[in-house]
TORKOL-4160 file (C-alpha; in steps of 0.2 Angstrom, whole numbers, padded with zeros to 4 digits, m for minus):
347
<pt num="1" X="0521" Y="0287" Z="0594"/>
<pt num="2" X="0515" Y="0298" Z="0582"/>
<pt num="3" X="0518" Y="0315" Z="0586"/>
<pt num="4" X="0503" Y="0326" Z="0591"/>
<pt num="5" X="0496" Y="0339" Z="0579"/>
<pt num="6" X="0494" Y="0354" Z="0588"/>
<pt num="7" X="0483" Y="0370" Z="0582"/>
<pt num="8" X="0500" Y="0381" Z="0581"/>
<pt num="9" X="0507" Y="0366" Z="0569"/>
<pt num="10" X="0492" Y="0366" Z="0559"/>
<pt num="11" X="0491" Y="0385" Z="0558"/>
<pt num="12" X="0510" Y="0385" Z="0554"/>
<pt num="13" X="0513" Y="0393" Z="0571"/>
<pt num="14" X="0508" Y="0411" Z="0563"/>
<pt num="15" X="0499" Y="0423" Z="0573"/>
<pt num="16" X="0481" Y="0427" Z="0570"/>
<pt num="17" X="0487" Y="0444" Z="0561"/>
<pt num="18" X="0496" Y="0436" Z="0549"/>
<pt num="19" X="0483" Y="0422" Z="0546"/>
<pt num="20" X="0470" Y="0436" Z="0545"/>
<pt num="21" X="0482" Y="0445" Z="0533"/>
<pt num="22" X="0484" Y="0430" Z="0520"/>
<pt num="23" X="0464" Y="0431" Z="0520"/>
<pt num="24" X="0465" Y="0449" Z="0514"/>
<pt num="25" X="0476" Y="0445" Z="0501"/>
<pt num="26" X="0466" Y="0432" Z="0495"/>
<pt num="27" X="0449" Y="0442" Z="0494"/>
<pt num="28" X="0459" Y="0457" Z="0485"/>
<pt num="29" X="0465" Y="0446" Z="0472"/>
<pt num="30" X="0447" Y="0438" Z="0468"/>
<pt num="31" X="0440" Y="0456" Z="0470"/>
<pt num="32" X="0452" Y="0464" Z="0458"/>
<pt num="33" X="0450" Y="0451" Z="0444"/>
<pt num="34" X="0433" Y="0450" Z="0447"/>
<pt num="35" X="0432" Y="0470" Z="0444"/>
<pt num="36" X="0444" Y="0467" Z="0429"/>
<pt num="37" X="0433" Y="0456" Z="0421"/>
<pt num="38" X="0419" Y="0468" Z="0420"/>
<pt num="39" X="0431" Y="0482" Z="0414"/>
<pt num="40" X="0435" Y="0470" Z="0400"/>
<pt num="41" X="0417" Y="0468" Z="0397"/>
<pt num="42" X="0413" Y="0486" Z="0395"/>
<pt num="43" X="0427" Y="0490" Z="0385"/>
<pt num="44" X="0442" Y="0498" Z="0396"/>
<pt num="45" X="0452" Y="0484" Z="0395"/>
<pt num="46" X="0459" Y="0476" Z="0379"/>
<pt num="47" X="0470" Y="0463" Z="0371"/>
<pt num="48" X="0473" Y="0448" Z="0382"/>
<pt num="49" X="0467" Y="0447" Z="0398"/>
<pt num="50" X="0469" Y="0430" Z="0409"/>
<pt num="51" X="0460" Y="0430" Z="0427"/>
<pt num="52" X="0466" Y="0420" Z="0440"/>
<pt num="53" X="0450" Y="0417" Z="0450"/>
<pt num="54" X="0451" Y="0401" Z="0460"/>
<pt num="55" X="0469" Y="0400" Z="0461"/>
<pt num="56" X="0471" Y="0412" Z="0475"/>
<pt num="57" X="0478" Y="0401" Z="0488"/>
<pt num="58" X="0494" Y="0396" Z="0477"/>
<pt num="59" X="0501" Y="0416" Z="0475"/>
<pt num="60" X="0496" Y="0420" Z="0493"/>
<pt num="61" X="0503" Y="0404" Z="0500"/>
<pt num="62" X="0519" Y="0405" Z="0491"/>
<pt num="63" X="0523" Y="0425" Z="0492"/>
<pt num="64" X="0519" Y="0428" Z="0509"/>
<pt num="65" X="0534" Y="0419" Z="0516"/>
<pt num="66" X="0546" Y="0429" Z="0507"/>
<pt num="67" X="0557" Y="0441" Z="0511"/>
<pt num="68" X="0557" Y="0460" Z="0501"/>
<pt num="69" X="0573" Y="0456" Z="0493"/>
<pt num="70" X="0569" Y="0441" Z="0485"/>
<pt num="71" X="0564" Y="0439" Z="0467"/>
<pt num="72" X="0548" Y="0433" Z="0459"/>
<pt num="73" X="0544" Y="0430" Z="0440"/>
<pt num="74" X="0529" Y="0423" Z="0434"/>
<pt num="75" X="0519" Y="0420" Z="0416"/>
<pt num="76" X="0505" Y="0431" Z="0410"/>
<pt num="77" X="0491" Y="0427" Z="0423"/>
<pt num="78" X="0501" Y="0438" Z="0434"/>
<pt num="79" X="0489" Y="0452" Z="0441"/>
<pt num="80" X="0487" Y="0443" Z="0458"/>
<pt num="81" X="0505" Y="0439" Z="0459"/>
<pt num="82" X="0510" Y="0457" Z="0457"/>
<pt num="83" X="0496" Y="0463" Z="0472"/>
<pt num="84" X="0502" Y="0452" Z="0484"/>
<pt num="85" X="0522" Y="0456" Z="0479"/>
<pt num="86" X="0517" Y="0473" Z="0484"/>
<pt num="87" X="0512" Y="0483" Z="0468"/>
<pt num="88" X="0502" Y="0496" Z="0468"/>
<pt num="89" X="0483" Y="0491" Z="0464"/>
<pt num="90" X="0481" Y="0507" Z="0454"/>
<pt num="91" X="0498" Y="0505" Z="0444"/>
<pt num="92" X="0491" Y="0488" Z="0440"/>
<pt num="93" X="0473" Y="0492" Z="0434"/>
<pt num="94" X="0480" Y="0508" Z="0425"/>
<pt num="95" X="0492" Y="0495" Z="0415"/>
<pt num="96" X="0478" Y="0484" Z="0412"/>
<pt num="97" X="0469" Y="0499" Z="0405"/>
<pt num="98" X="0482" Y="0504" Z="0394"/>
<pt num="99" X="0487" Y="0521" Z="0403"/>
<pt num="100" X="0503" Y="0529" Z="0406"/>
<pt num="101" X="0501" Y="0528" Z="0424"/>
<pt num="102" X="0503" Y="0509" Z="0422"/>
<pt num="103" X="0517" Y="0499" Z="0429"/>
<pt num="104" X="0524" Y="0498" Z="0413"/>
<pt num="105" X="0518" Y="0514" Z="0406"/>
<pt num="106" X="0503" Y="0507" Z="0398"/>
<pt num="107" X="0513" Y="0497" Z="0385"/>
<pt num="108" X="0513" Y="0481" Z="0392"/>
<pt num="109" X="0496" Y="0476" Z="0397"/>
<pt num="110" X="0489" Y="0462" Z="0407"/>
<pt num="111" X="0503" Y="0450" Z="0402"/>
<pt num="112" X="0518" Y="0461" Z="0405"/>
<pt num="113" X="0517" Y="0469" Z="0425"/>
<pt num="114" X="0533" Y="0474" Z="0430"/>
<pt num="115" X="0541" Y="0481" Z="0446"/>
<pt num="116" X="0558" Y="0483" Z="0449"/>
<pt num="117" X="0556" Y="0490" Z="0465"/>
<pt num="118" X="0546" Y="0475" Z="0473"/>
<pt num="119" X="0559" Y="0462" Z="0463"/>
<pt num="120" X="0544" Y="0458" Z="0454"/>
<pt num="121" X="0554" Y="0453" Z="0437"/>
<pt num="122" X="0537" Y="0452" Z="0429"/>
<pt num="123" X="0523" Y="0443" Z="0420"/>
<pt num="124" X="0530" Y="0435" Z="0404"/>
<pt num="125" X="0518" Y="0429" Z="0389"/>
<pt num="126" X="0529" Y="0418" Z="0380"/>
<pt num="127" X="0525" Y="0400" Z="0386"/>
<pt num="128" X="0541" Y="0394" Z="0399"/>
<pt num="129" X="0550" Y="0408" Z="0391"/>
<pt num="130" X="0554" Y="0415" Z="0408"/>
<pt num="131" X="0562" Y="0398" Z="0415"/>
<pt num="132" X="0578" Y="0403" Z="0408"/>
<pt num="133" X="0577" Y="0423" Z="0416"/>
<pt num="134" X="0574" Y="0413" Z="0433"/>
<pt num="135" X="0589" Y="0402" Z="0432"/>
<pt num="136" X="0599" Y="0418" Z="0427"/>
<pt num="137" X="0591" Y="0427" Z="0442"/>
<pt num="138" X="0597" Y="0411" Z="0453"/>
<pt num="139" X="0615" Y="0412" Z="0445"/>
<pt num="140" X="0615" Y="0432" Z="0450"/>
<pt num="141" X="0611" Y="0427" Z="0467"/>
<pt num="142" X="0626" Y="0415" Z="0468"/>
<pt num="143" X="0637" Y="0426" Z="0460"/>
<pt num="144" X="0635" Y="0439" Z="0472"/>
<pt num="145" X="0634" Y="0426" Z="0487"/>
<pt num="146" X="0619" Y="0432" Z="0494"/>
<pt num="147" X="0606" Y="0421" Z="0503"/>
<pt num="148" X="0590" Y="0427" Z="0491"/>
<pt num="149" X="0579" Y="0415" Z="0484"/>
<pt num="150" X="0569" Y="0417" Z="0466"/>
<pt num="151" X="0552" Y="0409" Z="0465"/>
<pt num="152" X="0546" Y="0406" Z="0447"/>
<pt num="153" X="0527" Y="0401" Z="0443"/>
<pt num="154" X="0524" Y="0392" Z="0430"/>
<pt num="155" X="0508" Y="0385" Z="0421"/>
<pt num="156" X="0506" Y="0364" Z="0419"/>
<pt num="157" X="0508" Y="0365" Z="0401"/>
<pt num="158" X="0527" Y="0372" Z="0402"/>
<pt num="159" X="0530" Y="0357" Z="0410"/>
<pt num="160" X="0532" Y="0348" Z="0392"/>
<pt num="161" X="0543" Y="0361" Z="0383"/>
<pt num="162" X="0560" Y="0361" Z="0382"/>
<pt num="163" X="0565" Y="0375" Z="0391"/>
<pt num="164" X="0558" Y="0367" Z="0406"/>
<pt num="165" X="0572" Y="0354" Z="0406"/>
<pt num="166" X="0585" Y="0365" Z="0402"/>
<pt num="167" X="0581" Y="0377" Z="0416"/>
<pt num="168" X="0578" Y="0364" Z="0430"/>
<pt num="169" X="0594" Y="0354" Z="0422"/>
<pt num="170" X="0605" Y="0371" Z="0424"/>
<pt num="171" X="0597" Y="0376" Z="0442"/>
<pt num="172" X="0602" Y="0359" Z="0449"/>
<pt num="173" X="0618" Y="0358" Z="0439"/>
<pt num="174" X="0625" Y="0375" Z="0447"/>
<pt num="175" X="0613" Y="0372" Z="0462"/>
<pt num="176" X="0604" Y="0388" Z="0460"/>
<pt num="177" X="0591" Y="0395" Z="0474"/>
<pt num="178" X="0578" Y="0394" Z="0462"/>
<pt num="179" X="0559" Y="0387" Z="0468"/>
<pt num="180" X="0549" Y="0382" Z="0452"/>
<pt num="181" X="0530" Y="0383" Z="0456"/>
<pt num="182" X="0519" Y="0374" Z="0444"/>
<pt num="183" X="0502" Y="0381" Z="0446"/>
<pt num="184" X="0493" Y="0365" Z="0438"/>
<pt num="185" X="0477" Y="0371" Z="0436"/>
<pt num="186" X="0471" Y="0356" Z="0426"/>
<pt num="187" X="0470" Y="0363" Z="0408"/>
<pt num="188" X="0484" Y="0371" Z="0396"/>
<pt num="189" X="0472" Y="0383" Z="0389"/>
<pt num="190" X="0458" Y="0368" Z="0384"/>
<pt num="191" X="0468" Y="0351" Z="0385"/>
<pt num="192" X="0468" Y="0343" Z="0399"/>
<pt num="193" X="0485" Y="0338" Z="0408"/>
<pt num="194" X="0482" Y="0319" Z="0407"/>
<pt num="195" X="0482" Y="0321" Z="0388"/>
<pt num="196" X="0498" Y="0330" Z="0386"/>
<pt num="197" X="0508" Y="0322" Z="0401"/>
<pt num="198" X="0513" Y="0305" Z="0402"/>
<pt num="199" X="0515" Y="0307" Z="0421"/>
<pt num="200" X="0502" Y="0308" Z="0434"/>
<pt num="201" X="0512" Y="0321" Z="0446"/>
<pt num="202" X="0522" Y="0333" Z="0436"/>
<pt num="203" X="0533" Y="0338" Z="0450"/>
<pt num="204" X="0539" Y="0318" Z="0450"/>
<pt num="205" X="0550" Y="0326" Z="0437"/>
<pt num="206" X="0562" Y="0333" Z="0450"/>
<pt num="207" X="0569" Y="0316" Z="0452"/>
<pt num="208" X="0580" Y="0319" Z="0437"/>
<pt num="209" X="0589" Y="0332" Z="0444"/>
<pt num="210" X="0602" Y="0329" Z="0458"/>
<pt num="211" X="0598" Y="0337" Z="0473"/>
<pt num="212" X="0581" Y="0344" Z="0467"/>
<pt num="213" X="0566" Y="0341" Z="0479"/>
<pt num="214" X="0549" Y="0339" Z="0471"/>
<pt num="215" X="0532" Y="0341" Z="0481"/>
<pt num="216" X="0514" Y="0338" Z="0474"/>
<pt num="217" X="0502" Y="0348" Z="0486"/>
<pt num="218" X="0484" Y="0353" Z="0486"/>
<pt num="219" X="0485" Y="0372" Z="0479"/>
<pt num="220" X="0467" Y="0375" Z="0486"/>
<pt num="221" X="0475" Y="0375" Z="0502"/>
<pt num="222" X="0483" Y="0392" Z="0507"/>
<pt num="223" X="0492" Y="0384" Z="0521"/>
<pt num="224" X="0498" Y="0368" Z="0515"/>
<pt num="225" X="0505" Y="0380" Z="0500"/>
<pt num="226" X="0513" Y="0390" Z="0513"/>
<pt num="227" X="0522" Y="0376" Z="0522"/>
<pt num="228" X="0529" Y="0368" Z="0508"/>
<pt num="229" X="0535" Y="0385" Z="0500"/>
<pt num="230" X="0544" Y="0388" Z="0517"/>
<pt num="231" X="0554" Y="0372" Z="0518"/>
<pt num="232" X="0559" Y="0375" Z="0499"/>
<pt num="233" X="0565" Y="0391" Z="0504"/>
<pt num="234" X="0575" Y="0384" Z="0519"/>
<pt num="235" X="0584" Y="0372" Z="0506"/>
<pt num="236" X="0587" Y="0387" Z="0494"/>
<pt num="237" X="0593" Y="0400" Z="0507"/>
<pt num="238" X="0604" Y="0387" Z="0517"/>
<pt num="239" X="0610" Y="0375" Z="0503"/>
<pt num="240" X="0608" Y="0384" Z="0487"/>
<pt num="241" X="0596" Y="0368" Z="0482"/>
<pt num="242" X="0582" Y="0372" Z="0468"/>
<pt num="243" X="0562" Y="0364" Z="0471"/>
<pt num="244" X="0551" Y="0360" Z="0461"/>
<pt num="245" X="0531" Y="0362" Z="0469"/>
<pt num="246" X="0516" Y="0356" Z="0460"/>
<pt num="247" X="0502" Y="0365" Z="0466"/>
<pt num="248" X="0484" Y="0357" Z="0460"/>
<pt num="249" X="0473" Y="0371" Z="0459"/>
<pt num="250" X="0458" Y="0375" Z="0448"/>
<pt num="251" X="0454" Y="0391" Z="0438"/>
<pt num="252" X="0435" Y="0395" Z="0440"/>
<pt num="253" X="0435" Y="0405" Z="0423"/>
<pt num="254" X="0440" Y="0402" Z="0405"/>
<pt num="255" X="0458" Y="0402" Z="0400"/>
<pt num="256" X="0456" Y="0421" Z="0395"/>
<pt num="257" X="0443" Y="0433" Z="0392"/>
<pt num="258" X="0442" Y="0428" Z="0374"/>
<pt num="259" X="0437" Y="0409" Z="0381"/>
<pt num="260" X="0420" Y="0406" Z="0388"/>
<pt num="261" X="0420" Y="0398" Z="0405"/>
<pt num="262" X="0415" Y="0380" Z="0400"/>
<pt num="263" X="0418" Y="0378" Z="0381"/>
<pt num="264" X="0420" Y="0362" Z="0375"/>
<pt num="265" X="0434" Y="0355" Z="0385"/>
<pt num="266" X="0425" Y="0354" Z="0404"/>
<pt num="267" X="0408" Y="0355" Z="0409"/>
<pt num="268" X="0397" Y="0367" Z="0420"/>
<pt num="269" X="0394" Y="0353" Z="0432"/>
<pt num="270" X="0414" Y="0351" Z="0433"/>
<pt num="271" X="0416" Y="0370" Z="0437"/>
<pt num="272" X="0401" Y="0372" Z="0448"/>
<pt num="273" X="0409" Y="0356" Z="0459"/>
<pt num="274" X="0426" Y="0365" Z="0461"/>
<pt num="275" X="0416" Y="0381" Z="0466"/>
<pt num="276" X="0406" Y="0373" Z="0478"/>
<pt num="277" X="0417" Y="0361" Z="0487"/>
<pt num="278" X="0436" Y="0367" Z="0482"/>
<pt num="279" X="0434" Y="0388" Z="0484"/>
<pt num="280" X="0450" Y="0393" Z="0492"/>
<pt num="281" X="0445" Y="0407" Z="0502"/>
<pt num="282" X="0428" Y="0399" Z="0508"/>
<pt num="283" X="0439" Y="0384" Z="0515"/>
<pt num="284" X="0452" Y="0396" Z="0523"/>
<pt num="285" X="0438" Y="0405" Z="0531"/>
<pt num="286" X="0432" Y="0390" Z="0538"/>
<pt num="287" X="0449" Y="0384" Z="0545"/>
<pt num="288" X="0451" Y="0401" Z="0554"/>
<pt num="289" X="0434" Y="0399" Z="0561"/>
<pt num="290" X="0436" Y="0380" Z="0565"/>
<pt num="291" X="0452" Y="0389" Z="0576"/>
<pt num="292" X="0443" Y="0405" Z="0583"/>
<pt num="293" X="0453" Y="0416" Z="0574"/>
<pt num="294" X="0441" Y="0428" Z="0565"/>
<pt num="295" X="0426" Y="0437" Z="0570"/>
<pt num="296" X="0411" Y="0438" Z="0556"/>
<pt num="297" X="0413" Y="0457" Z="0558"/>
<pt num="298" X="0430" Y="0456" Z="0551"/>
<pt num="299" X="0424" Y="0447" Z="0538"/>
<pt num="300" X="0413" Y="0462" Z="0531"/>
<pt num="301" X="0427" Y="0473" Z="0536"/>
<pt num="302" X="0440" Y="0466" Z="0524"/>
<pt num="303" X="0427" Y="0465" Z="0511"/>
<pt num="304" X="0423" Y="0485" Z="0514"/>
<pt num="305" X="0442" Y="0486" Z="0514"/>
<pt num="306" X="0445" Y="0479" Z="0498"/>
<pt num="307" X="0431" Y="0486" Z="0489"/>
<pt num="308" X="0438" Y="0501" Z="0491"/>
<pt num="309" X="0455" Y="0497" Z="0486"/>
<pt num="310" X="0448" Y="0491" Z="0470"/>
<pt num="311" X="0437" Y="0505" Z="0466"/>
<pt num="312" X="0450" Y="0518" Z="0468"/>
<pt num="313" X="0461" Y="0508" Z="0458"/>
<pt num="314" X="0448" Y="0510" Z="0442"/>
<pt num="315" X="0447" Y="0528" Z="0446"/>
<pt num="316" X="0466" Y="0529" Z="0445"/>
<pt num="317" X="0466" Y="0519" Z="0430"/>
<pt num="318" X="0452" Y="0531" Z="0422"/>
<pt num="319" X="0460" Y="0546" Z="0426"/>
<pt num="320" X="0475" Y="0542" Z="0419"/>
<pt num="321" X="0480" Y="0548" Z="0402"/>
<pt num="322" X="0483" Y="0537" Z="0387"/>
<pt num="323" X="0500" Y="0535" Z="0380"/>
<pt num="324" X="0505" Y="0547" Z="0365"/>
<pt num="325" X="0509" Y="0542" Z="0348"/>
<pt num="326" X="0527" Y="0549" Z="0350"/>
<pt num="327" X="0528" Y="0538" Z="0367"/>
<pt num="328" X="0531" Y="0523" Z="0356"/>
<pt num="329" X="0550" Y="0528" Z="0354"/>
<pt num="330" X="0554" Y="0529" Z="0373"/>
<pt num="331" X="0559" Y="0512" Z="0383"/>
<pt num="332" X="0566" Y="0504" Z="0368"/>
<pt num="333" X="0583" Y="0497" Z="0363"/>
<pt num="334" X="0591" Y="0508" Z="0349"/>
<pt num="335" X="0607" Y="0517" Z="0346"/>
<pt num="336" X="0605" Y="0521" Z="0328"/>
<pt num="337" X="0597" Y="0536" Z="0329"/>
<pt num="338" X="0598" Y="0547" Z="0345"/>
<pt num="339" X="0585" Y="0559" Z="0338"/>
<pt num="340" X="0573" Y="0543" Z="0336"/>
<pt num="341" X="0559" Y="0550" Z="0344"/>
<pt num="342" X="0557" Y="0564" Z="0329"/>
<pt num="343" X="0561" Y="0554" Z="0314"/>
<pt num="344" X="0547" Y="0547" Z="0304"/>
<pt num="345" X="0548" Y="0527" Z="0305"/>
<pt num="346" X="0539" Y="0526" Z="0288"/>
<pt num="347" X="0554" Y="0536" Z="0278"/>
């Protein structure tokens, strides 16, 4: 006899407060990114900037089950991960602005957020370069004999480079509590996944590594992401086994601010189709409504609360000073000249 699916099962046994909190994170991520895009257009933000609009269910679903002492590491599309992990929105926006009150003192910018206080081990600009770091974190957890986990986010294109195999091989070989989450947004920059990977589901590659579990899931469904990550976390904490999760998602914006929304690699019709039928926030709101878990007034309250947080973050960033030229000599690895800050580098 089939097991009856109850409302509690469908909602993962989460109470109303936890369910609404997940929505709040998703809305905050969306509005923060929209404002970051606006600030880039008016010249407040420069350099590289990769927005996360459309993928919010992955970060929220994956990060909300974690403990405060767990570790998180990701690639360069990192703003929402930092927010959900608990970083101060003002510090993130200031970092995007390149100001001294930013999380990396204005020196890292969009792709290099970092916050040791929340065990957010940063965004990393080198494609796939952070996977070996995640393995190192997992090894440190084993060495200290604790029950923490490390969640490592990566893009779909990373699954085709050497560091991917090397990292997953070591994680399986040494039984490390690392959860690799592929955010498959269908395109590695402008190259469709099916043109670059000779496999339909990237998570199927987990079968090559003993003890590693692979899941391919709908990354537009926040509860499905959370359910799967909870299972992976249990395997990691209890048995020190790594997992590979492929969350199939979609970015509603270009690869970066220098890439048009559509470009030559996808059509307006494709983007509009995903926005109309697969928006993770709209879908989650409908789920909450169907189960009587949210009132319409609460949706308005969330939008108002989020707007204030984002507005405040922009004002904080604008008030923060720009770094001074001498600040270039701080926070660098150098032991040759103790007085390096006062030394003219061109002589």
